[in-house]
C-alpha positions in Angstrom: 28.2 -259.3 -115.2 31.2 -259.6 -117.3 33.4 -262.7 -117.2 37.0 -262.4 -116.3 38.0 -262.6 -119.9 35.5 -259.9 -120.7 37.0 -257.7 -117.9 40.5 -258.2 -119.3 39.4 -257.2 -122.8 37.6 -254.1 -121.5 40.7 -253.0 -119.6 42.8 -253.6 -122.6 40.5 -251.4 -124.8 40.5 -248.7 -122.2 44.2 -248.8 -121.9 44.6 -248.7 -125.7 42.2 -245.8 -125.9 44.0 -243.8 -123.4 47.3 -244.5 -125.0 45.9 -243.4 -128.4 44.4 -240.1 -127.0 47.8 -239.4 -125.1 49.9 -240.0 -128.2 47.5 -237.9 -130.3 47.6 -235.1 -127.9 51.4 -235.1 -127.6 51.8 -235.2 -131.4 49.7 -232.0 -131.6 52.1 -230.0 -129.4 52.2 -226.4 -130.3 55.7 -225.8 -128.9 58.9 -226.3 -130.9 61.6 -227.8 -129.0 65.2 -229.1 -129.2 65.2 -232.9 -128.8 68.9 -233.7 -128.7 72.3 -232.2 -129.5 75.1 -234.6 -130.5 78.8 -233.6 -130.6 80.6 -236.0 -132.9 84.2 -234.8 -133.4 86.3 -236.1 -136.2 90.0 -235.9 -135.0 91.7 -238.2 -137.3 91.3 -239.6 -140.9 91.6 -243.2 -139.8 88.2 -244.8 -139.2 87.5 -245.8 -135.6 87.5 -249.5 -134.6 84.6 -252.0 -135.2 83.7 -252.1 -131.5 80.0 -251.5 -130.8 80.9 -248.7 -128.5 82.5 -246.8 -131.4 79.7 -247.4 -133.9 78.2 -243.8 -133.9 81.8 -242.4 -134.3 82.5 -244.8 -137.1 79.3 -244.0 -138.9 79.8 -240.3 -138.5 83.5 -240.7 -139.8 82.2 -242.6 -142.9 79.6 -240.0 -143.5 81.9 -237.0 -143.2 84.8 -238.5 -145.1 82.6 -240.0 -148.0 83.9 -238.7 -151.3 87.2 -237.4 -150.0 89.7 -239.1 -152.2 93.0 -237.5 -151.3 94.6 -237.2 -147.9 94.5 -233.4 -148.2 90.7 -233.5 -148.7 90.3 -235.9 -145.8 92.4 -233.8 -143.5 90.4 -230.7 -144.4 87.2 -232.4 -143.1 88.7 -232.9 -139.6 86.9 -230.9 -137.0 83.7 -230.8 -134.7 80.3 -231.6 -136.0 77.3 -230.7 -134.0 73.9 -232.3 -135.0 70.9 -230.6 -133.6 67.6 -232.6 -133.7 64.6 -230.5 -133.0 60.8 -230.7 -133.3 59.1 -228.1 -135.6 55.6 -227.5 -134.1 54.9 -224.4 -136.2 56.0 -225.0 -139.7 54.2 -221.8 -141.1 56.3 -219.5 -139.0 60.0 -218.6 -139.4 62.4 -220.5 -137.3 66.1 -219.9 -136.3 68.6 -222.3 -134.8 71.4 -220.4 -133.3 74.7 -221.7 -131.9 76.7 -219.5 -129.6 80.2 -220.9 -128.9 83.8 -220.3 -127.8 86.9 -221.9 -129.3 90.3 -222.5 -127.9 92.1 -219.5 -129.6 89.1 -217.0 -129.0 89.4 -217.0 -125.2 86.0 -215.9 -123.7 84.8 -214.2 -127.0 81.4 -215.7 -127.9 81.0 -216.4 -131.5 77.7 -217.0 -133.3 76.5 -219.3 -136.1 72.9 -219.6 -137.2 70.6 -221.3 -139.6 67.5 -219.4 -140.7 64.4 -221.1 -142.0 62.3 -218.3 -143.4 60.1 -220.1 -145.9 57.2 -222.2 -144.6 57.9 -225.9 -144.2 55.5 -228.5 -145.5 54.6 -230.1 -142.2 55.2 -230.4 -138.5 57.9 -232.9 -137.5 61.5 -233.5 -136.7 64.3 -231.4 -138.3 68.0 -231.8 -138.3 70.4 -228.9 -138.3 74.1 -229.4 -138.5 76.9 -227.0 -137.3 80.3 -227.7 -138.8 83.7 -226.5 -137.6 86.5 -227.6 -139.8 89.0 -226.4 -142.4 90.8 -223.1 -142.0 88.3 -221.8 -139.4 89.2 -224.6 -137.0 92.9 -224.4 -137.8 93.0 -220.7 -136.8 90.6 -220.8 -133.7 91.0 -224.4 -132.4 88.4 -226.8 -131.0 85.0 -225.7 -129.8 85.2 -225.6 -126.0 81.7 -224.5 -124.9 78.4 -223.9 -126.7 74.8 -223.1 -126.4 72.1 -223.8 -128.9 68.9 -221.6 -129.1 65.8 -222.3 -130.9 63.6 -219.4 -132.0 60.2 -219.6 -133.5 58.6 -216.5 -134.9 61.3 -214.5 -133.4 60.7 -215.7 -129.9 63.2 -218.0 -127.9 61.3 -221.3 -127.3 64.1 -223.7 -126.2 67.8 -223.8 -125.4 70.4 -226.5 -124.7 74.0 -225.8 -123.5 77.2 -227.6 -122.8 78.2 -228.3 -119.3 80.9 -225.6 -119.2 78.8 -222.9 -120.8 78.3 -219.8 -118.8 76.1 -216.9 -119.9 77.5 -213.5 -119.6 75.1 -212.6 -116.7 76.2 -215.9 -114.8 79.8 -214.9 -115.2 79.1 -211.4 -113.9 77.1 -212.9 -110.9 80.0 -215.3 -110.0 82.4 -212.4 -110.3 80.4 -210.4 -107.8 79.9 -213.3 -105.4 83.7 -213.8 -105.3 84.3 -210.1 -104.4 81.7 -210.3 -101.6 83.1 -213.4 -99.9 85.3 -212.6 -96.8 88.9 -213.6 -97.0 
């Protein structure tokens, strides 16, 4: 018979073992996935305040504006910055991070920007891809209104994130059909 202290130690050992096996199995995931998409727009050249609520915007502004000495350079860097954090489970296969988006002046026309990773990477792990909309492109087309990020591994779609207002063309067609079918 084990004493109470022995039982407690045995439970802790079992719990730690289960946690170790669980974390090992989750780190051996074979599926790449998008972890998060962060939209950090930079709308003015003045740095945001020192409030803790604005700390991520202030850090992004300092990062983006670093090295811009003139006001013209700082103004050219104003725009939308999308940071995609994703897990690369298969570094030996080609990967593609694709952003479909609409901008204010393009109406419903869907534009595409993509980053191709054709060479093998060294190891599994977290990757960061940045999509930047600034300069003349943003001046002509306006702000990004809706977006969808697709992650492809070895040519196959493995994960997707989208903005709240994003509508796929098939969804748009279905909503158009349902409006026509409703009685008036």
